[in-house]
N, C-alpha and C positions, 0 to 999 in steps of 0.2 A: 275579588279585588278589582277596583275601578281602574279606568285608563290613566287617571292622574297618579295613582299609586304605581302602576306599571311604568309610567314615564319617569317617576322618581327613581325606581329601581334601575331602569336602563341608564339613566343619566349617571348614577353613581357607578354603574358597572363600566361604562365606556370612558369615564373621565380618567385621564392620565394613563390609559392602557392602550388605546387604539390610535393609530396615526390619523385616520379620518373619522374622528368621533362624531361629528354632526351627521355625516352621511350614514354611518353605522346606526346611530340612534334613529334617524328617520326611517331607515329600512326596517329595523326591528319594530318600531311603532306601527308601521303600515301593516306588517304581518299580524301583530297583536290585534289591530283594529278589525282586520278581515276575518280572523279566526279567534273568536273569543275564548276558545278552550285552551289556548296557549298561555303559559305563565312564565314570566322571565325569572331567571335564577342565576346567580353568580357562583360558579364552582371552578376548581382547578381541573385542567384537562391533562390526562396522562398520569403516569406513575413513574416513580424513580426506583430502579432496581440496582442493587449492589451485587455485581457478579465477581466472585473471587477468582483471580487469575494469577498464574505464576510465570514470570518471564525469566528464562535462563539465558544469560549473556555468555557466549562462548569465549575461549581464550584468544581466538583470532578475530574478535570483533574489531571493526565493522566489516571485515572482508566476508564473513559468513553471517547469515541471518540468525537472530536469536530463536530459541525454542520456546513456544508458548503453550501452556497447559491451563485448562480450567480446573480449579480445585474446589469442588463443591463442599459445603459444610455438611455436618451429619444429617441435617433435615432437608437436604437437597439431593437430587438425582440428575445425572447428565442426560441431556436430550440430544441424541446423535443427529447430525445433519451433514450437509456437504462441507461445512466449515469446521465441524468438531466431530471426532470419532468417539467410540465407546470409552476409550481410555482418557478422554478429555483433551487430546492433542488438537491444537488449532491449526487449520490449513487455510491460508489466505493467499490470494494472488500477490499481495504486497510482500509476503515472505518469500514466495517463489521468485519474484522479480526484484529481489533485494539488490540495491546498488549502494556501494560504500560512499558515493559522493552525494546522493540525493535522498537516501533512506536513513531514518533515525527512529529512536524509540518513541518520541512524541507523535510522529506520524503513524506509527504502528498502533499506539493506544487510541488515537482518533479514529483509525479505520475500524478497530475492534468495537468502539462505541457505536459507530454507524451500523455495522453488521449485526451485532448482538441486539441492537434496538429493533431490528426487523425480525431476527430469528434468535430469541433467547436460548442460550446453550444449557440452561438448567431449569428445573421446575421443582416445586415443593413435593416432598415425599408424602404419599397418601397416608392418612392416619388409619391404623388398623383397629377394627372393632372386635371385641370378644364375642364369640358365638357359642351357642349351645352345642351339645353333642350331635344333634340331628341337623344336617346342613340345610334342610328345607322344612318349613312348617307343615305339619300334618293336618291341622284343623284351623279354621278361622271363625270369627264371630258369625253367627247366623244371619245377621242383618247387614253383612258387608256388601256395599253396592258395587255394580260393575261386572258381576260374574253371573252366568246362567245357573240357576239352581238345578241340581241333579237329584231327582227323586230316588229315595232308597239308597243313597250313597253314604256310607259311614266314613269314619276316619281312615280306614284302610283302602286307599284309592289304588287302582291299577296303574296310575302314572302320577307324577308329582303334581301337587296342587298348583294352580295358577299363581303368578307373582302378585302380591298385594301392592297397594300404592306405597310410595316412598315414605309417607307420613306414618305408616303403621309400625315402623321400627324393625322390620324384618330385614335380613341380609339380602343383597341383590341376587337376582336369578342368574345362573350361568349362561354364557353365550351359546354353547352347544349343549342341548339336552342329552342326557345319557340314553343309551340304548336299552330297551327292555325286551325280554324274551316274550314270545307269543304266549298269551294266557287265555284261558277260556273264561273271559269276562261275561257276566250275565247280561251286559248291555250291548245292544247291536249298534252298528254305525248308523250315521244319519242317512236316511234314504234320500235319493234325488227327488226333488219336487218339481212340479210343472209350473209354468209361468202363470197359469190361471188359478192356482191354488191360493194365491195371496201371501205365500211364504217366500222369503228370499232363498235363492239357490246358494248352497254352502260351497265355497271354493275348496279345492283340494289342498289340504294342509300337510306340512312336513311331519307333524305329529298329530294324533287324534285328540287334541285338546279342544274343549269347547270354546267358541269365541266369547269375548266379554260382552256383557249386556249393555245396550244403549237405550236411552229413553225413546219410547215409541216403537221399539222393535218387538214384534211378537215372538213368543217363545217357540222354539222348534219342538215339534211333537214327536215323541218317541213312539215307534210302532208297538202296538200291544203284543204281548207275548202270546203266541198262538200255540195250538197243540201240535203244530207240525215241527218236530225237532230237527228235521233235515234242513229246512229252510233257514232256521235260526243258526244252526251249526255252520252252514255254508257261509252265511253273512259274517259270522264271528271269525271264521278262519280267514276270509278275505280281508277283513279289517286288520287282523293280527299280522298277516303277511305284508300288507301295505305299510303298516306302522314299522315293521322290522326293517324293511328296505328303504324307507324314507327318512329314518332318523339320522341325525348328524354323527354317526359313529366314526371315530378316528381309526382308520385302517392303516396297514403297513405302508401303503402308498403315500398316505398323508404324512406319516412320520418320516419316510424317506425323503419326500419333497421338502419337508421342514428342515431336516438335517442338511440336505444339499444347499438350501437357501442360506442357512446359518453359516455353513463352511465357506460358501461363496462370498458372503459378506465379509467374513473374517479374512479370507485370502485377499479380497479386493482392498480391504483396509491396510493389510500388511504391504501389499504392492504399492498402494498410494504412499504409505509412509516411506518405504524403501526408495520409491521413485522421487519423492520430494527431497530425501537426503542426498540421493545421487545427483539430482539437479542442482542442489546447493553446492555440493562438492565440485561439480563440473563448472558451475558459475565462478567459484573461487579460483579454480585452476585456470580458467580462461582469462580471468582478470590478472592473475599472476603471469600468465603467458604474455598478455598485452604489455604489462609493466616490464617484463624481461626484454621483450622485443624493442620497446622504447629505450630502455637502458642500453641495449646492444647498439642501437642506432647512434645514441649519444657518444658511446665509447668509440665507435668507428670514426665518427667525426673528429673527436679529440685526437685519435691516433693519426689521422690524416693531417690534421693541423700540426701535430708534433713532427711528423715527417717533413712537412714543408719548412718548418722553422729549423729543423736540423740541416736540411739541404742549404738553406740560406746562410746558416751559421758556418757551415763548412766552406762555402764560397767566400764569405767575408774573411775567414781565417786564412784562406789561400791568398787572397789579395793582400792581406796584412803582411804575410810572410814575404811576398814579392816586394812590397814597398820597403820592408825592413832590409831586405837584401840590397836593394838599390841604394838605400841610405848608407849602409855599411860600405858599399863599393865607392860611393861619392866621398865619404869621409877618408877612406884609404887613399883615394886618388888625390884629394886635397892635401893630405898629410905628406904625401911623397912628392908634391910639386915644389920646384925650386924657385919659380917666379912668384912675385907677390900677387895677391888676388885683386883683380879690378872689381871694385864694388858696383860700378855701373854695368859691368857685364855679368854680374852674378845673377841678376834677375832678367830673364829674357821673356819675350812674348811670342806667340805662335802666329800672330797676324798683325798687320800694320794698324788696324783699328784698335786693337788692344794696347799696342805701344803708344798710340796717341792718347788713349784714355789714361794710361799709366803716367805719362809725362805731364798731362794736365792736372792729374791728382797731386803729383809731387810738387808742381809749381804752386798749386792752391795752398798746400800745407806750408810751403815756404813763405808765401805771401801772408798767411795767417800769423806765422811766427814774427815776421817783420812788423806787422801792425802791433803785435803785443809788445815787442821791444821798444817801438816808438812811444807807446803809452807809458812804459816804464821810464824812458828818458824824459818825457814831459813831467812826470810825477817828481823826478829827482832834479828838475830844473836844468837838465843838461841841454835841452833845446827849448826854444820859445814856442808859443802857441801857433804863430803863423807858419813856422817851419813844420810843426806837427800836422797841421791841417793840410798843408800842401802835399806832403808825402802820403798822408793817409788817403787823400782824395785820389791820388794817382794809383796807389796800391788797390784801393777798393774797386776802381774801374777795371783794373787788370783781373782781379779776383772774380768779378762778375762775368767777364768774358771766359775765364777758365771754367767756371761752373756751368755756364751755358754750353761750352764744348763737351763737358762730361755728360750732360743730359742728352745731347744729341748722339754721342757715341753709345750710350746705354740703349737708347731707343733704336739705333741702327743695328746693334748686336743682339736685340731682343733679350736684354738683361734687366733684372729687377732694378727699379730706381732707388 
């Protein structure tokens, strides 16, 4: 593909997709110009996974966090991690630090999306293949590449045949080879070779399997069978002993360690579950304690306020009763008096300033009444206009002086105007 075709593909790719389209296009075209083996191609990045989850909202929500479980479909398996256990229960800091004021289900789902994007909690269940009665193949085609030929070896091998390539259709080879008892095989072990012989030194293997053949590698030469049976028997016994002790046999120690590890993981998971539940309960109890303490403070404040109002009310009621008794005593005294009541002496003041203010106020009201009646007399033609204006002018001047006196008295006595 030419650079013009590359430029067209890049232009279509960056158009309406990148914020800095021109800069991106120039950068990509520079790389394509310097490395002609690169080919531009537009594809979607990433994959979308649908992870089935179940959110249990408790009856005291939102005071306690919900319980979240991963519910895999029949073709999925749970992948245990620090956020999901074997049962599918989800453990997140957002759940452990649940706050009824700032935590909600939308935030929980967003946190799970970010966490499961980095560590998916499920994976596809592996498809099982039907196998034959024999778990390992006993013979392979004679022209199979990659394995060292063994002269004189038939289908009855003293150890399992090597694993063929994945394309041959055979089942996978087990991780740990089984242990085989020492047998008197007619084939001796590989003898050590010197560096000057032109043959590579064979490393010590966990099992006496022959290494795969590679191109250009000379075949290892088997030593000829000699007439010395003692040498051959000694070599065979050494090889058998080494094979028996070096195989990956599962012993009781391995089983014990595996059981201890499994039980420890189960106990830790149970402890984490119990600890998380206890933490949630403690958090709810602490929140309830905080609410109760706050309510207690409010109630104490209301009780103190009620006590103050009760005290003030008792005081006012006592004053009211005293005033009521005084009024009853004054009424009784006036009822029993034989002399007529002097209205001018009925109202008295405690200071000369208050008396002057009271007299000025009474004269001001009397002057106001006189001006009113003069107006009524003028309206009814009892007096003429000249007489009305003369008397009104005189009364108004007097009223002005009286009101000025009242203002000075209020200012002197620090009374509201």
